C-alpha positions in Angstrom: 4.9 -34.3 -4.4 2.4 -32.4 -2.3 1.4 -29.0 -3.6 1.8 -25.9 -1.4 1.0 -22.2 -1.6 3.7 -19.5 -1.5 3.3 -15.7 -1.5 5.4 -13.0 -3.0 4.6 -9.4 -1.9 5.6 -6.6 -4.2 5.2 -2.9 -3.8 4.6 -0.1 -6.3 2.7 3.1 -7.0 -0.7 3.5 -8.7 -2.4 6.6 -9.9 -5.9 7.1 -8.5 -7.6 10.2 -9.9 -4.3 11.9 -10.3 -3.1 11.0 -6.8 -0.2 8.5 -6.5 -0.7 5.8 -3.8 1.6 3.2 -2.6 0.1 -0.3 -3.0 1.3 -3.8 -2.0 0.3 -6.7 -4.3 0.2 -10.4 -3.6 1.4 -12.9 -6.2 0.5 -16.5 -5.3 2.6 -19.5 -6.4 0.9 -22.9 -6.3 2.9 -26.1 -6.9 5.5 -28.5 -5.6 9.3 -28.8 -5.9 9.1 -29.5 -9.7 6.4 -27.3 -11.2 4.2 -24.3 -10.3 1.4 -22.0 -11.5 1.9 -18.3 -10.9 -1.3 -16.3 -10.0 -1.4 -12.5 -10.5 2.2 -11.7 -11.4 2.5 -8.2 -10.0 5.2 -5.7 -10.9 8.5 -7.4 -10.0 9.3 -10.4 -12.2 12.7 -10.8 -10.6 11.3 -11.2 -7.1 8.7 -13.7 -8.4 11.2 -15.8 -10.3 13.5 -15.8 -7.3 10.8 -17.5 -5.3 10.0 -19.9 -8.2 13.7 -20.9 -8.5 14.4 -23.7 -10.9 10.9 -25.0 -10.9 9.0 -25.1 -14.2 6.3 -22.4 -14.6 3.4 -24.2 -16.3 1.0 -21.2 -16.5 0.6 -17.6 -15.4 -3.0 -17.0 -14.5 -4.4 -13.4 -14.1 -7.5 -13.1 -12.0 -8.1 -9.8 -13.7 -6.4 -7.5 -16.2 -5.5 -4.5 -14.1 -2.0 -3.1 -14.8 -0.5 -3.4 -11.3 -1.4 -7.2 -11.3 -0.3 -8.2 -14.8 2.8 -6.1 -15.0 5.2 -9.1 -14.8 3.0 -11.6 -16.7 5.0 -11.8 -19.9 8.4 -11.8 -18.3 7.4 -14.5 -15.7 5.9 -16.7 -18.5 8.8 -16.2 -21.0 11.5 -18.3 -19.3 9.6 -21.6 -19.6 7.3 -20.6 -22.4 4.4 -20.9 -20.0 0.8 -20.0 -21.1 -0.8 -16.8 -19.9 -4.5 -17.0 -19.1 -7.1 -14.2 -18.7 -10.8 -13.9 -19.0 -11.7 -12.4 -22.4 -13.8 -9.6 -20.9 -10.6 -8.2 -19.3 -8.7 -8.1 -22.5 -9.3 -4.4 -23.1 -7.8 -3.7 -19.6 -4.9 -6.0 -20.3 -4.1 -3.9 -23.4 -3.5 -0.9 -21.2 -0.3 -2.7 -20.0 0.5 -5.0 -23.0 -0.5 -3.1 -26.1 1.1 -5.5 -28.5 0.5 -8.8 -26.7 -2.6 -11.0 -26.1 -2.9 -13.7 -23.4 -2.6 -17.3 -24.7 -5.8 -18.6 -23.2 -9.2 -17.0 -22.7 -10.5 -18.5 -19.4 -14.1 -19.5 -19.0 -16.3 -20.5 -16.0 -15.6 -24.0 -14.9 -12.2 -24.1 -16.7 -9.5 -26.3 -15.0 -5.8 -26.0 -14.5 -3.7 -28.8 -13.0 -0.4 -28.5 -11.2 1.5 -31.0 -9.0 -1.2 -33.1 -7.4 -4.0 -30.4 -7.3 -6.6 -28.8 -9.6 -7.5 -25.1 -9.9 -11.1 -24.5 -10.9 -12.0 -21.3 -12.6 -15.0 -19.4 -11.1 -16.3 -16.2 -12.8 -16.5 -13.5 -10.1 -17.0 -10.2 -12.0 -17.5 -6.9 -10.2 -14.3 -4.9 -9.8 -13.6 -5.8 -13.5 -16.0 -7.4 -15.9 -13.7 -10.4 -16.4 -12.7 -11.0 -12.8 -12.2 -14.6 -11.9 -11.4 -16.7 -8.8 -9.5 -20.0 -8.6 -10.8 -22.7 -6.3 -8.5 -25.4 -5.2 -10.4 -28.1 -3.2 -7.2 -30.1 -2.5 -5.6 -27.2 -0.7 -8.9 -25.8 0.8 -8.1 -22.5 -0.9 -9.6 -19.9 -3.2 -7.6 -17.2 -4.9 -10.0 -14.3 -5.2 -8.0 -11.5 -6.9 -9.7 -8.2 -6.2 -13.2 -9.8 -5.8 -12.9 -10.3 -2.1 -10.2 -9.6 0.6 -10.0 -9.7 4.4 -11.7 -6.4 4.7 -14.6 -7.3 2.4 -15.3 -6.7 -1.3 -12.4 -5.3 -3.2 -12.4 -1.7 -4.5 -10.9 0.0 -7.5 -9.7 3.6 -6.8 -11.6 3.6 -3.5 -14.9 2.7 -5.2 -17.0 -0.3 -6.2 -17.3 -0.2 -10.0 -20.2 -2.8 -10.1 -21.1 -3.6 -6.6 -24.3 -5.6 -7.3 -22.4 -7.9 -9.7 -19.6 -8.2 -7.1 -22.0 -9.1 -4.3 -23.7 -11.6 -6.6 -20.3 -13.2 -7.2 -19.4 -13.3 -3.6 -22.7 -14.6 -2.3 -23.6 -16.9 -5.2 -20.1 -18.3 -5.8 -17.5 -17.7 -3.1 -19.7 -18.1 -0.1 -21.0 -21.4 -1.3 -17.6 -22.9 -0.7 -16.9 -24.8 2.5 -16.4 -22.5 5.5 -12.9 -23.8 6.1 -11.8 -22.5 2.7 -8.9 -20.1 3.0 -9.2 -16.9 0.9 -6.0 -15.7 -0.8 -6.6 -12.2 -2.2 -4.5 -10.0 -4.4 -4.1 -7.5 -1.6 -3.6 -8.0 2.1 -3.6 -11.1 4.3 -5.5 -14.3 3.9 -8.8 -15.0 5.7 -11.5 -17.7 5.5 -15.0 -18.0 4.2 -16.1 -18.6 7.8 -14.7 -15.3 8.9 -16.3 -13.2 6.1 -19.6 -14.9 5.3 -21.4 -13.6 8.5 -20.9 -10.0 7.2 -22.6 -10.6 3.8 -26.1 -9.5 4.9 -24.6 -6.2 6.1 -22.9 -5.7 2.8 -26.1 -6.3 0.9 -28.1 -4.0 3.2 -25.8 -1.1 2.3 -23.1 -0.9 4.9 -20.4 -0.7 2.3 -21.8 2.4 0.6 -23.7 4.0 3.5 -20.8 6.5 4.3 -20.6 7.4 0.7 -24.4 8.3 0.5 -24.8 10.4 3.6 -25.7 13.5 1.6 -28.2 11.5 -0.4 -29.8 10.0 2.7 -30.4 13.5 4.0 -32.8 14.1 1.2 -35.1 11.3 2.4 -35.1 7.8 3.7 -34.2 4.8 1.6 -37.3 2.6 1.5 -35.2 -0.7 1.6 -32.2 0.6 3.5 -29.9 0.4 0.5 -29.3 1.7 -3.0 -27.9 -1.6 -4.1 -30.1 -3.3 -6.7 -29.9 -6.2 -9.0 -28.2 -8.7 -6.7 -28.9 -12.3 -7.8 -28.0 -15.2 -5.6 -30.0 -17.9 -7.4 -31.6 -18.8 -10.7 -34.9 -17.2 -9.8 
């Protein structure tokens, strides 16, 4: 049967620097009428499994280890004894939620998962977390970007960019090399496409993302290159 993409939106509260904020999370389900893979099982296992129904869960894939995105991972995986996959660099973050449990699979770049009639290819896209990954599905012209990239641009953590140079390298060197028609399915917000976001990349690199955060610094003197971002690598040079 032909694979399709389904979304489950769950809502919860996260603590950001002592301030509680209401956040909506996307969980993506990829599969057909018989089997599925669940991506980023956030918060509400009951809501996710209601959407899954009687279909077999082959795997639960976490694009990163942040608590509000892996909170339902074990429960979603348990019914069908599905594997749970996470990049090893995010295992310390995972332990903040699951202190006595480890993921079953440590994902690596270029890893492959199969479901229904499509393939999900693992792409390392660190930035928001050191072990952030994206999943590219050529057959569905889709990429699941987690917190690495959303419709508003690069994802944030607590309103900030933890490692913006790494994140922009991931976006420019990996995600924006995909076909322009590729649909972007993030862990927050609505879907978009590579074609919609790629034209903004040069502005992000030139400092537009952090300019409002560095107004006071800029008053002390001009920035020689227009940005405080450094270390961005888009090739092998």
